[in-house]
Every structure is written in C-alpha cells, then in structure tokens.
C-alpha positions as CSV (number, residue, x, y, z in Angstrom):
1,M,76.2,-95.0,-27.2
2,A,75.4,-91.7,-25.4
3,A,74.7,-88.2,-26.7
4,F,77.5,-86.7,-29.0
5,G,79.0,-89.9,-29.6
6,I,80.5,-90.9,-26.1
7,V,81.4,-94.5,-25.7
8,A,81.6,-96.4,-22.6
9,T,84.9,-98.4,-23.6
10,A,88.1,-97.2,-25.1
11,A,87.6,-96.9,-28.9
12,P,90.4,-96.5,-31.5
13,V,90.7,-93.1,-33.2
14,D,92.8,-91.5,-35.6
15,L,93.5,-88.4,-33.6
16,E,93.0,-87.2,-29.8
17,L,92.9,-83.3,-30.1
18,V,92.7,-80.9,-27.4
19,L,91.9,-77.3,-28.7
20,A,93.3,-75.0,-26.2
21,V,92.1,-71.5,-26.8
22,D,93.6,-68.3,-25.3
23,V,91.0,-66.0,-23.7
24,S,93.3,-63.8,-21.5
25,R,92.7,-59.9,-21.2
26,S,94.8,-59.3,-24.4
27,I,91.9,-60.6,-26.3
28,D,89.1,-58.0,-26.5
29,E,85.3,-59.2,-27.0
30,H,85.3,-58.5,-30.7
31,E,88.5,-60.6,-30.9
32,A,87.2,-63.4,-29.0
33,A,83.9,-63.5,-31.0
34,L,86.0,-63.6,-34.4
35,Q,88.2,-66.6,-32.6
36,R,85.1,-68.6,-31.7
37,Q,83.5,-68.0,-35.0
38,G,86.6,-69.3,-36.6
39,Y,86.3,-72.6,-34.7
40,V,82.7,-72.9,-35.5
41,A,83.0,-72.4,-39.1
42,A,86.1,-74.8,-39.4
43,L,84.9,-77.7,-37.5
44,T,81.8,-77.9,-39.5
45,D,83.6,-77.2,-43.1
46,P,83.0,-80.0,-45.7
47,R,87.0,-80.2,-45.9
48,V,87.6,-80.9,-42.5
49,I,84.8,-83.7,-42.6
50,R,86.5,-85.1,-45.6
51,A,90.0,-85.2,-43.9
52,I,88.3,-87.3,-40.8
53,S,86.6,-89.5,-43.3
54,Q,90.2,-90.3,-45.1
55,G,91.6,-91.7,-41.7
56,E,92.1,-95.4,-41.0
57,H,89.3,-95.3,-38.1
58,Q,87.4,-92.5,-39.9
59,K,86.9,-90.9,-36.6
60,I,88.7,-88.5,-34.2
61,A,88.1,-87.2,-30.6
62,I,88.2,-83.6,-29.7
63,C,88.0,-81.6,-26.5
64,Y,87.7,-77.7,-26.6
65,I,89.3,-75.9,-23.7
66,E,89.7,-72.0,-22.7
67,W,92.9,-70.8,-20.7
68,A,94.3,-67.6,-19.3
69,G,96.6,-67.4,-16.4
70,S,98.2,-70.4,-14.8
71,H,95.1,-71.1,-12.5
72,Y,92.5,-70.7,-15.2
73,Q,91.6,-73.3,-17.5
74,R,88.3,-74.7,-18.1
75,V,86.8,-77.5,-20.4
76,V,84.1,-75.9,-22.5
77,V,83.3,-79.0,-24.3
78,P,84.7,-82.6,-22.8
79,W,85.9,-85.3,-25.2
80,R,83.5,-86.2,-28.2
81,L,83.9,-88.4,-30.9
82,V,83.5,-86.6,-34.5
83,T,82.8,-88.8,-37.4
84,D,80.9,-87.0,-39.9
85,A,79.0,-83.8,-40.5
86,A,76.3,-84.7,-37.9
87,S,78.5,-85.2,-35.1
88,A,80.7,-82.2,-35.8
89,A,77.3,-80.0,-36.0
90,A,76.5,-81.6,-32.5
91,F,80.0,-80.6,-31.2
92,V,79.7,-76.9,-32.4
93,A,76.0,-76.8,-31.2
94,E,77.3,-77.8,-27.5
95,L,80.3,-75.3,-27.9
96,Q,77.9,-72.4,-28.8
97,Q,76.1,-72.9,-25.5
98,F,79.1,-71.5,-23.6
99,P,80.2,-68.0,-24.6
100,P,83.9,-67.2,-24.2
101,L,84.9,-66.0,-20.7
102,S,88.1,-64.0,-19.9
103,A,90.6,-63.9,-17.2
104,N,94.1,-62.3,-16.3
105,W,97.5,-63.3,-17.6
106,T,98.8,-65.7,-20.2
107,S,100.2,-69.2,-19.0
108,I,101.0,-71.2,-22.0
109,S,102.4,-73.7,-19.9
110,G,99.3,-74.0,-17.6
111,A,97.5,-74.6,-20.8
112,I,99.9,-77.4,-21.9
113,D,100.0,-79.1,-18.3
114,F,96.2,-78.9,-18.0
115,S,95.6,-80.5,-21.8
116,A,98.0,-83.0,-21.3
117,A,96.3,-84.4,-18.2
118,L,93.1,-84.6,-20.2
119,F,94.1,-87.4,-22.5
120,G,94.1,-89.9,-19.5
121,A,90.4,-89.5,-19.4
122,A,89.6,-89.2,-23.3
123,G,88.0,-92.8,-23.2
124,H,89.8,-93.5,-26.7
125,V,92.9,-94.7,-27.9
126,G,94.4,-92.5,-30.5
127,K,97.2,-93.0,-33.1
128,R,98.2,-89.4,-32.2
129,K,97.9,-87.1,-29.5
130,V,97.9,-83.4,-30.1
131,I,97.5,-80.2,-28.0
132,D,96.6,-77.3,-30.6
133,I,97.3,-74.1,-28.8
134,S,96.2,-70.7,-30.3
135,G,97.2,-67.3,-28.7
136,D,98.1,-63.8,-28.9
137,G,100.9,-63.4,-26.4
138,R,103.9,-65.0,-24.8
139,N,103.8,-66.9,-21.5
140,N,103.9,-64.5,-18.7
141,H,102.3,-66.5,-15.9
142,G,103.2,-70.0,-14.2
143,R,106.5,-72.1,-14.8
144,P,108.5,-72.0,-17.8
145,V,106.9,-73.3,-21.2
146,S,110.1,-75.3,-21.9
147,E,109.1,-77.4,-18.7
148,A,105.5,-77.9,-19.7
149,R,106.4,-78.7,-23.1
150,A,109.3,-81.4,-22.4
151,E,107.0,-83.0,-20.0
152,A,104.1,-83.5,-22.5
153,L,106.7,-84.4,-25.2
154,Q,107.7,-87.4,-23.0
155,K,104.3,-88.5,-23.0
156,G,104.2,-88.8,-26.6
157,I,102.0,-85.7,-27.2
158,T,102.6,-83.2,-30.0
159,I,102.1,-79.4,-29.4
160,N,101.1,-77.5,-32.5
161,G,100.4,-73.8,-32.5
162,L,98.4,-70.9,-34.0
163,P,99.8,-67.7,-33.0
164,V,97.9,-64.5,-33.7
165,I,99.8,-61.3,-34.5
166,N,97.5,-59.0,-33.0
167,D,98.1,-55.2,-33.6
168,R,94.8,-54.0,-32.3
169,P,95.3,-51.5,-29.5
170,N,94.9,-53.0,-26.0
171,F,95.6,-51.7,-22.7
172,S,97.2,-54.9,-21.5
173,R,100.1,-55.4,-23.9
174,P,101.9,-54.1,-26.7
175,A,101.7,-55.8,-30.2
176,E,104.1,-58.8,-30.2
177,R,105.1,-58.9,-33.9
178,D,107.8,-61.7,-33.6
179,L,105.4,-64.0,-31.8
180,D,105.5,-66.5,-34.6
181,I,109.1,-67.2,-33.7
182,Y,108.5,-67.1,-29.9
183,Y,105.9,-70.1,-30.8
184,E,108.4,-71.8,-33.0
185,R,110.9,-71.8,-30.5
186,Q,109.5,-72.2,-27.2
187,V,106.1,-73.7,-27.8
188,I,105.5,-76.3,-30.6
189,G,107.3,-79.6,-30.2
190,G,106.8,-83.5,-30.9
191,R,106.3,-85.5,-33.9
192,D,105.4,-83.6,-37.0
193,A,105.0,-80.5,-34.9
194,F,104.0,-77.3,-36.9
195,M,102.2,-74.1,-36.5
196,V,100.1,-71.9,-38.8
197,V,100.1,-68.2,-38.3
198,A,97.3,-65.7,-38.4
199,D,98.4,-62.2,-39.0
200,S,95.1,-60.9,-37.4
201,F,92.0,-62.0,-35.6
202,E,90.2,-61.2,-38.9
203,R,92.1,-64.0,-40.4
204,F,91.9,-66.5,-37.6
205,G,89.3,-68.6,-39.4
206,E,91.1,-69.2,-42.5
207,A,94.3,-70.2,-40.3
208,I,92.3,-72.3,-38.1
209,L,90.6,-74.2,-41.1
210,N,93.9,-74.5,-42.7
211,K,95.6,-75.9,-39.5
212,L,92.6,-78.3,-38.7
213,I,92.9,-80.1,-42.1
214,K,96.5,-80.7,-42.0
215,E,96.4,-81.6,-38.3
216,I,93.7,-84.2,-39.0
217,A,95.5,-85.4,-42.0
218,G,98.7,-85.9,-40.1
219,L,100.7,-84.6,-42.9
220,P,104.6,-84.2,-42.5
221,A,105.5,-80.8,-41.1
222,E,107.6,-80.0,-44.2
223,N,104.6,-80.1,-46.5
224,L,102.7,-77.6,-44.6
225,A,102.4,-74.1,-45.8
226,L,103.0,-71.4,-43.2
227,A,104.2,-74.1,-41.0
228,Q,107.9,-72.8,-40.3
229,P,108.6,-69.0,-40.5
230,S,112.1,-68.0,-41.4
231,L,114.3,-67.0,-38.5
232,P,116.1,-63.7,-38.5
C-alpha cells in the first residue's frame, strides 16, 4: 500500500466521491479561504469519520478538484482512500499544500464532464459514484449543463450540489439569490440526489459538514434537511 492509502488493484468502497470546488473570479480571496477551511474542517470532523466507519466496507475514495471556465479544471488531490481519522488527516494535509487558484468564467458543465471522467481512474469499485459540486454562480461558459448532467447520469453517477448564496460585492457578477432553484432544476440529478444551501461563505463550513455526513451515509433525499428548497 502506497502513501495516503492508494492501492494497486481495485478495492471495494462504499462511495467514490469527487469534491468539485468553484474557484471562478466571482469568489474572492477571503471567500476562497473560507471555502477551503470548510472542507479541511469537515473532512476531519469526527462525525464524518463516524459516517465512514458505519458503511459496509468502512472506507470511501475521495478526489478533490477545482474548476472555473470550461478549459480550467485541476486535480488538487487525486483519488485517496479515507478509512479513519489518520487517513482523513493525511488527505487534508495534502490538500493544504496547494493554495486555491482562480480563473475566469463558471462552467458547471465542464466541472461535471471532468469529474465524470475521473471515475475510470479511481482504482476502486464504489457502491455509489457521486460528484459534489459547490459554487456561487450559474453556468456561463461551455456547453449546457443539461447535456453534461444527462451524460453523467447515464453512467450511473449522482450529482449533488452546494450552492452558495453570495451577497458580497464583486466586480464580476451581481448576487444570484435564486441560485438554489437553479441548482435544483439544472444541476443536481441521479439516485437520491440532493443539495444543501449555504446562505453565505461564512456558513459554508456548516453546510459542507452537513452535506458530507449525509452524502457518506447515503441517506434518501427526502430525509435531508435543506435538501430541496420550495419552488416559487
């Protein structure tokens, strides 16, 4: 077994999870730091570790990527097995070696396409394959989200969302107060798909912790607080 739990042959896991994180220009340095801190705290939270330990295989595979426009996606931490507090801490330590970068545009479709292709290189056999997309804006670059989503769903991938309702002034975009409705209608999909809404980047950490616990546990969407906002 290599560092951080990589294995040479396919290993069964309860979940293969791509954390796809928006780093477009609409997210400033302060917000990017809050976002990254949220993931660091959530991934090492005892409640997340407990959720992993309660799975059939007591292990999950996680990959962390950043995305912006249709031509900007990067793998920050490749596939790693997370089984306990030590392996979660190792994942976070690797993540913290690479500060968030930033790029123009927001291509949710590009993030879905890039993430979906990563599952073939996971080296694991997951009971569930999930793309967890967080972001603060609509798709404004690349192909329609509906096309990327449809192709991912055909591959048995579930897409969950964490829209951030971002009201901080920013030169590149106005506030998008109905982003939760957009994510519900255009982004999430697949078996038991759900979303958790963060009403600001200051509450991102709380939202991603809540989301990861439920995502790892594989609870049905109807059991999830904040999963489905009311439509107008």
